[in-house]
Legacy VTK file of the C-alpha trace (Angstrom):
# vtk DataFile Version 3.0
C-alpha trace
ASCII
DATASET POLYDATA
POINTS 297 float
205.827 156.075 167.592
205.507 152.947 165.538
203.570 151.308 168.335
201.271 154.315 168.562
200.500 154.177 164.852
199.882 150.472 165.014
197.423 150.974 167.870
195.584 153.650 165.956
195.342 151.444 162.897
194.076 148.516 164.969
191.443 150.702 166.647
190.424 152.070 163.284
190.153 148.581 161.858
188.064 147.506 164.840
185.817 150.554 164.471
185.306 149.764 160.794
184.559 146.147 161.637
182.103 147.166 164.336
180.498 149.610 161.957
180.184 146.907 159.317
178.751 144.471 161.861
176.323 147.156 162.990
175.294 147.858 159.399
174.910 144.141 158.778
172.728 143.743 161.862
170.664 146.776 160.910
170.340 145.463 157.361
169.268 142.040 158.624
166.835 143.638 161.054
165.481 145.764 158.240
165.157 142.722 155.988
163.429 140.787 158.770
161.126 143.740 159.423
160.341 144.102 155.726
159.806 140.340 155.405
157.574 140.377 158.462
155.677 143.411 157.173
155.431 141.794 153.743
154.111 138.601 155.293
151.656 140.540 157.472
150.574 142.526 154.442
150.101 139.325 152.463
148.197 137.689 155.336
146.063 140.790 155.665
145.362 140.798 151.938
144.505 137.081 152.000
142.257 137.645 155.021
140.632 140.580 153.292
140.164 138.566 150.092
138.758 135.667 152.096
136.367 137.954 153.949
135.256 139.585 150.716
134.764 136.136 149.172
132.727 135.055 152.197
130.727 138.284 152.105
130.135 137.760 148.393
128.921 134.208 148.984
126.656 135.363 151.800
125.425 138.205 149.614
124.670 135.766 146.791
122.974 133.404 149.230
120.872 136.279 150.600
119.995 137.341 147.054
119.036 133.778 146.152
116.908 133.495 149.289
115.272 136.850 148.551
114.476 135.730 145.005
113.017 132.475 146.353
110.912 134.360 148.907
109.708 136.727 146.182
108.907 133.810 143.898
107.071 131.969 146.696
105.161 135.139 147.547
104.246 135.702 143.901
103.184 132.072 143.445
101.158 132.267 146.650
99.495 135.453 145.436
98.851 133.938 141.996
97.414 130.816 143.642
95.115 132.891 145.848
93.986 134.950 142.844
93.479 131.769 140.828
91.400 130.222 143.630
89.426 133.435 143.997
88.763 133.513 140.234
87.707 129.862 140.294
85.412 130.473 143.257
83.893 133.495 141.522
83.494 131.504 138.307
81.712 128.688 140.145
79.533 131.196 141.973
78.578 132.830 138.669
77.845 129.412 137.133
75.646 128.469 140.113
73.834 131.800 139.855
73.221 131.285 136.125
71.944 127.794 136.820
69.680 129.060 139.603
68.347 131.888 137.434
67.588 129.446 134.636
65.659 127.258 137.061
63.781 130.260 138.492
62.713 131.500 135.055
61.616 128.018 134.047
59.617 127.593 137.263
57.952 131.003 136.920
56.858 130.343 133.339
55.561 126.883 134.181
53.716 127.985 137.315
52.157 130.972 135.536
49.417 128.783 134.042
47.392 131.660 132.547
50.506 133.275 131.061
49.622 136.765 132.339
53.110 137.410 133.782
52.145 136.838 137.414
51.466 133.865 139.683
48.211 133.791 141.641
47.745 132.007 144.938
45.846 129.239 143.154
48.611 128.789 140.586
51.230 128.611 143.331
49.042 126.126 145.192
48.819 123.916 142.092
52.608 123.979 141.675
53.709 123.508 145.276
51.243 120.787 146.232
52.835 118.722 143.465
56.090 119.097 145.380
54.465 117.625 148.486
53.521 120.830 150.326
50.341 121.110 152.353
47.814 123.930 151.806
48.972 125.593 155.025
52.567 125.561 153.854
51.567 127.025 150.482
49.639 129.826 152.264
52.708 130.634 154.361
54.905 130.734 151.256
52.499 132.978 149.392
52.202 135.458 152.275
55.989 135.584 152.554
56.418 136.182 148.813
53.523 138.634 148.139
55.267 141.774 149.419
52.849 144.146 147.647
49.837 142.338 149.129
47.979 142.526 145.793
47.120 138.819 145.692
49.577 137.855 142.924
53.330 137.333 142.658
55.089 139.518 140.133
58.369 138.140 138.753
60.453 140.449 140.984
58.561 139.268 144.077
58.910 135.664 143.006
62.655 136.145 142.417
63.156 137.793 145.798
61.245 135.028 147.561
63.167 132.259 145.798
66.571 133.691 146.693
65.466 134.099 150.309
64.323 130.471 150.407
65.735 128.533 147.433
64.535 125.150 148.763
61.211 125.367 146.884
62.831 125.908 143.482
65.479 123.304 144.294
62.673 120.808 144.955
61.061 121.846 141.689
64.353 121.365 139.824
64.732 117.883 141.289
61.152 116.961 140.355
61.650 118.258 136.802
64.995 116.481 136.531
63.447 113.172 137.646
60.690 113.613 135.086
63.400 114.236 132.472
64.857 110.801 133.177
62.038 109.260 131.109
64.448 109.375 128.138
66.729 106.912 129.926
65.312 103.597 128.738
66.895 100.202 128.095
66.727 100.816 124.350
68.316 104.268 124.731
71.154 102.794 126.812
71.868 100.159 124.158
71.806 102.819 121.451
74.164 105.004 123.482
76.626 102.116 123.916
76.827 101.629 120.150
77.128 105.339 119.373
79.850 106.069 121.925
82.514 103.358 122.044
84.797 106.064 123.462
83.931 109.193 125.521
83.495 112.589 123.858
83.279 116.098 125.298
83.316 115.197 129.028
80.302 112.870 128.781
82.143 110.346 130.959
82.109 112.885 133.824
78.314 112.988 133.677
78.181 109.216 134.045
80.728 109.353 136.873
78.425 111.759 138.746
75.438 109.447 138.161
77.508 106.466 139.319
78.391 108.290 142.553
74.707 109.021 143.209
73.722 105.398 142.539
76.572 104.053 144.676
78.117 102.412 141.595
81.389 104.337 141.836
83.797 101.442 142.408
85.300 101.980 138.964
85.030 105.594 137.808
86.431 105.013 134.345
84.999 104.600 130.860
85.393 100.850 131.329
83.221 101.161 134.451
80.613 103.102 132.465
80.482 100.435 129.753
80.119 97.699 132.367
77.040 99.437 133.794
75.543 100.050 130.351
75.901 96.345 129.561
73.091 95.787 132.095
70.638 98.516 131.014
67.674 97.005 132.873
69.453 97.190 136.245
70.788 100.696 135.547
67.412 102.123 134.495
65.546 100.514 137.395
68.053 101.772 139.954
68.017 105.238 138.404
64.243 105.665 138.549
63.892 104.236 142.061
66.657 106.335 143.598
65.621 108.572 146.509
68.331 111.188 147.251
66.743 112.063 150.593
67.433 108.641 152.048
70.451 107.413 150.114
72.869 110.373 149.936
75.552 110.766 152.613
77.816 113.768 153.217
80.723 111.862 151.682
78.668 111.071 148.574
77.558 114.680 148.185
81.150 115.876 148.455
82.232 113.347 145.840
79.314 114.293 143.596
80.161 117.989 143.794
83.704 117.234 142.673
82.164 116.609 139.231
79.153 118.950 139.223
81.305 121.959 140.249
83.377 121.756 137.049
82.908 124.649 134.612
81.818 122.316 131.807
79.195 120.545 133.941
75.970 122.286 132.828
73.051 121.412 130.590
74.046 123.701 127.710
77.371 121.894 127.375
75.589 118.640 126.513
72.672 119.899 124.409
74.174 118.434 121.247
74.993 115.121 122.943
72.775 112.076 123.421
69.535 112.805 125.376
70.682 110.421 128.114
73.718 112.601 128.823
71.697 115.820 129.153
69.070 114.126 131.346
71.706 112.680 133.691
73.521 116.037 133.841
70.321 117.880 134.843
69.508 115.214 137.434
72.984 115.269 138.991
72.969 119.071 139.203
69.541 119.075 140.854
70.682 116.618 143.523
73.952 118.484 144.130
72.011 121.763 144.522
69.884 120.324 147.320
72.874 120.368 149.679
71.447 117.412 151.548
72.812 116.136 154.805
73.228 112.524 155.805
69.988 110.847 156.895
67.878 113.869 155.873
64.320 112.763 155.260
61.819 114.181 152.823
58.928 116.105 154.343
LINES 1 298
297 0 1 2 3 4 5 6 7 8 9 10 11 12 13 14 15 16 17 18 19 20 21 22 23 24 25 26 27 28 29 30 31 32 33 34 35 36 37 38 39 40 41 42 43 44 45 46 47 48 49 50 51 52 53 54 55 56 57 58 59 60 61 62 63 64 65 66 67 68 69 70 71 72 73 74 75 76 77 78 79 80 81 82 83 84 85 86 87 88 89 90 91 92 93 94 95 96 97 98 99 100 101 102 103 104 105 106 107 108 109 110 111 112 113 114 115 116 117 118 119 120 121 122 123 124 125 126 127 128 129 130 131 132 133 134 135 136 137 138 139 140 141 142 143 144 145 146 147 148 149 150 151 152 153 154 155 156 157 158 159 160 161 162 163 164 165 166 167 168 169 170 171 172 173 174 175 176 177 178 179 180 181 182 183 184 185 186 187 188 189 190 191 192 193 194 195 196 197 198 199 200 201 202 203 204 205 206 207 208 209 210 211 212 213 214 215 216 217 218 219 220 221 222 223 224 225 226 227 228 229 230 231 232 233 234 235 236 237 238 239 240 241 242 243 244 245 246 247 248 249 250 251 252 253 254 255 256 257 258 259 260 261 262 263 264 265 266 267 268 269 270 271 272 273 274 275 276 277 278 279 280 281 282 283 284 285 286 287 288 289 290 291 292 293 294 295 296
């Protein structure tokens, strides 16, 4: 009996021990599982945070790139609009200049002052520009659309804008005649009056220096050096023939100055007569749109 009880107790003790070992194993397994799940959860969270951080960076980078593209597009558009405005402004300035020349030519060629130009009046004007009688007849027939023997202002205007060369030649002739104010005495007077440039007058001299092939030093110092030898400057100015001495490169360089908004006769009306005369002359040559080696005919 005693042995039986002892056996039962031993079995019971063993069962309890096994149960405890089982519980311990299950507890450890549970802890390991929870630790593993916790670690996986943490890794997942870190991965998710990292991905979100990466996505955020990429999103910011995309936003920055989009802003840059928008800015570039806007600047490009503004630049195009600015260039278009500048082109339109220059076109308007050229038109105003052309219209001024046309009105001046019409008034001067209308010798009788009756508001129309006869064939004889046109002949007197154009032969002074070097045209033959046959060329004048051709011009008159082309311009006299009404066939009434005289050119009304509207007919004259239409003819000039169809063939601006005649008025351009007239402008050049008038501009060369206007250079009579550029004398040695006037140059010396100018040098004393303007020790320093005022109101863009240096740009006018730069344009003249380009035409005369004296553009090695386009600065006010260069201008003063030329004006120190007024005899040479005046002689070279009056002898200059744009038809034989202007190259494409020179014309391009000249137009860099004459195309500026401020480069027109009205801008320099209150300046020294030399400045206005040189401005008119430079504009007349630039308007001819000569080509290299073009000869007068």
